[in-house]
N, C-alpha and C positions, 0 to 999 in steps of 0.2 A: 435500608441496612446502611453501613459505614461504608461508603466508595475509599479509596487508594486506587494510585495514577501514578504509574513507573512509567517513563521516557512521555516530553510533553512535546514532542517537536512539531513538524508539519501536521503531522496527521494527528498524533495524539493531544496535542495542545486543541487542535479544532476539539475533538472529542470530548476531552475534558470539560471543554466550555462549555458543550452540551449538555455534561451532566448535571454540571454548577447551574445553567440556566434551568433546570428542568427539579431545581430548588433541594440538590443535595452540596452537602460543603465535602470536595474531594480534599482528601492528602494528599500530595503531590511531591514526588522527586525527579529530580532530572539532572543530570552532570552540568546543564547551563542554567541558574535560578532564575534568571531571570524569565525561564518559560514557566514554570510555575506560577509566576504573582500574573503574567497574561493570557493564563488560561483563568484566571480567579480561584488557583485552586489555595488551599494550604499548607506552607512548607511543612516538610521533614527529611529531618534529618540524614535517612538513609531508608534504603532499602527495608531492611528489617522495621526500623519505626514504622513505615507505611502498613508493614505487615502486621505487626505491633496494633495499630491502631485502626483494620480495617476490618469489614464482614467478604468484604471482593476486594480484590486485585487486578487488576486492568493493567496490562504492559501492553506498550505502543515500541516496540527496539527494532533496530535497521535489521538484522540478521542471527541468525540461531547461537552465532558465536557471543552476540552481547545477550541474547537472551539467556541460554548457561551458567554465563557468569556474572546476571544478577539475581539466575535463581540457587546460585550457590550462598547469596549474600542473604536470600529470602527461606529456604530448606529450613535453617536451624529456629526460624520463626512460623513455622506452620503448624497448625494444630488443627485437631477435627473439627470439623464447620466451615474453617478458611473456604474461598473458593476464589482462583485464580483463571483468567480468563483471558493467553496470548491472544494480543491483538497486529500480530505482525507476521511477515509473511518469512515463517521456517521452513527448516528439513524435515519430513514427518516424522522421520527415524529420531530424532532428536526428542520432537514433542512424545512421543509413545514413551520413552524411556521417562522424559521430565514427570509424565502424568503418574508414571509408577513409583516414581518419586515421593511424591506427593502422595498419592494413597497411602502408601506404608505409614504415612504420618498421621493420615485421616483427612487431610486434607485435598479437593478436587480440584480438576483440571478441563479448562476449557480451550478448544485452539478454534479460533474464530476468525480466519480468513474476511478480511475487507476490502471491496471494493466501490470505487464509484470517485475516485479521487476529492483533490482539498473540498470543492465545491461543494461534493456530497455532506462530506464531515463537517464543513462551515453548517450546514445546511439541516445538517440531524434525519440526514436520507440516504445512507450508506447501505450497501448489498452484505451481511454477515454470511460466511459459508461458515457451518461451528462442527466440530467433530467432540466426540465424549459422550456420557452418561442423557439420555433427552429428558431425567429429573432434575440432571443438575440443568442443564440449558435453561429450563425452567423457573428455575432460582434464580437464575441471572436476570433473565427476561424485563423486569422492571426499569434496569441500569442500561439494558440493551439499544431496549425500546428505544432509548432517550437520545439514542445520534444512531438509528437504523429505522431505512421503508421494509425493507426486507431481511427478513432471518431464515437460512435453512438449515436443518438441522441435517449434517452429510452422512453422519453413519458412528463408527468408534472413534476412539481419539485416536489422532495423525489424519482422518477422513474430513476435517476440516482444510489445513493445511493442505491435502494433497489436490482439494479442488480448487483453493489458490494459486498450486503452482501452473493448476491446468487452465486458468483464466487469463492467468499473465502471459504464460506461452501466447494466447490467441491474440493477447491484446497486443505484444511485441511485435508479432508479425503484423498485424493491422497498421499500426504507428508506422513501424519502417518502413513496410512497403510503402503504405498510403506517401508517407514523405519522398521517395524517391519519384513517384507516380508525377507527386504535384513539382516536385525541379523538371522532371521531366517536362509536363505542364506550361510551367516558365518559361525553360527555355523554347519551346518549340514555339511560342509567342501566345498562347490561348489565353485566355481571359479568366481568370483563376473561379470568378463567382459560378461563370457556366458551369465549368468542367466539374466543381463541389456539384451540382445543380443536376445535372448529369448521373454522376457516381450514384448520388442517394435516390435517383430514380430508378435505377438500375442496378446490375448482380454485381460490382464493384461496390456496393455502401457498407459502412463498417462503423466501429463507433469512431473510429478516427476522422471519416469523413463527415460525419453527422455532426460533433460535438469539440471536436479539437479543430480542424483545419479552415470551419467559418470563422475562427477568433486568430489564430495563425496567419492567415493571409494580410491581415490589417496590423499583426506586428503583436499581438495579443497571445503570449505566448502561455498563458492561464497558468503564470507560477506557482510554487506552493504544495504540489505534485510529486508522484517519486522522480527521484534523479536516473540519470544515465547510469551513475554507476550501481544504483539498485535495480533499475529493469536488467542491468546485466546481471545480475546476484541472481536475482528474479528466475533469468531464462535459462543460468546455469543448473542451477536449482531442478527446472524440470528437466535439460538434460542428464545430470544424476537419477534423478525419479526413474526418466524411461528406462535408463541403461540397467536401475536395477529390479524391475518389472521387465525386462526382455524383447522392450517397443523398439523398436529402427526409427531412429529420431531424422528423419529425412528433410526436416524441413527449418532445422535448429540455427543452421551456417549463418541463414540471413541475417535473423535478430542478434546473432552473438556478433558476426562483422559490424553491421551497422551500427550499436549501442557502445560495442569494442572503439570503432571508431572515433566516435563522440568523444569520449574517454581518452583517447590517445589526442585528440585535438586540440581540448582544454574544455571542454563541457561537461565536466565528471561531475563535479556538483551541481550541474543546473537541471530544471525540468526536463524530463525525456524530451518532452516536444521537441527541443532544442537539435534532438538526431538530423531532423530536415536541415540545418543551417551548418551541421556536419560535413553531409552527402551533397550540399551546395557549395562546400568547400573544396570536396574533392574534384565538385564539376564545372569548377571556372570561377569561383567566388558568388555563386548565384545565392539570391534572398528572394522569398517569396513577397515579401512588400515593400514599400517603397517607406524614405521617410516622411512624404507626403500622407500616405496611409497611416503612416503610425502616428503623429502627431493628429490625426483626426481620429483616432481609436477608441 
């Protein structure tokens, strides 16, 4: 298939590079032209040009507002047989509406939430949560497999983005709560390596204790992933989803406050792992690592 890609930023650029390494020429468009070149893609003049020159168009965009704006440019170029895969984190109701608009033109649409962060995108080891028709997913698999280790068909249109919001909410809780615990451990004078070893052998274990904080305590914030702004956006999308479903969202206040505070304190566009520094700022200027640690990381 001829592959197009719109949105080649932190995650999209890494996924597009995986497709290029897989032997495909990728026709790319991004508001920053340098991102297209960095991913090894061939530049397109517009979103419409990507659609015209592709059999499958992959989208990796910040939010539903941007997805809808891009789709307004893409829709006049939609045709029978075109396949669009939205790898963004978006509102499921918007996703379902866009699915209908493409279907009316004979084009297919999959919502495919991703998980794993920048490192997994770099190594082609992402997890995908896909909504849409199973036979359409089968058509897309040869391309999606180039940057994914696990692909789950979650149900009809919107199901992939719904599962993504549920996953990201748990991710946000784990990251923000672990950040608070690690700041408390630092202020208590604990050895943070030992604290993490205990947590990872105990009931407090989570993705952040296993994969994030062993690096963060040495000054490596694993840059390149979801920013505090985007994490807060995802949590708010979850809260909206819960309200629409009639689910009492009793645990959302913590991550909303944590990532909102990180934004307010100047970490808006920094990787969401820096939420630990925002909590540290409010706790007397605490940092988990020392300059010496950072130099030797």
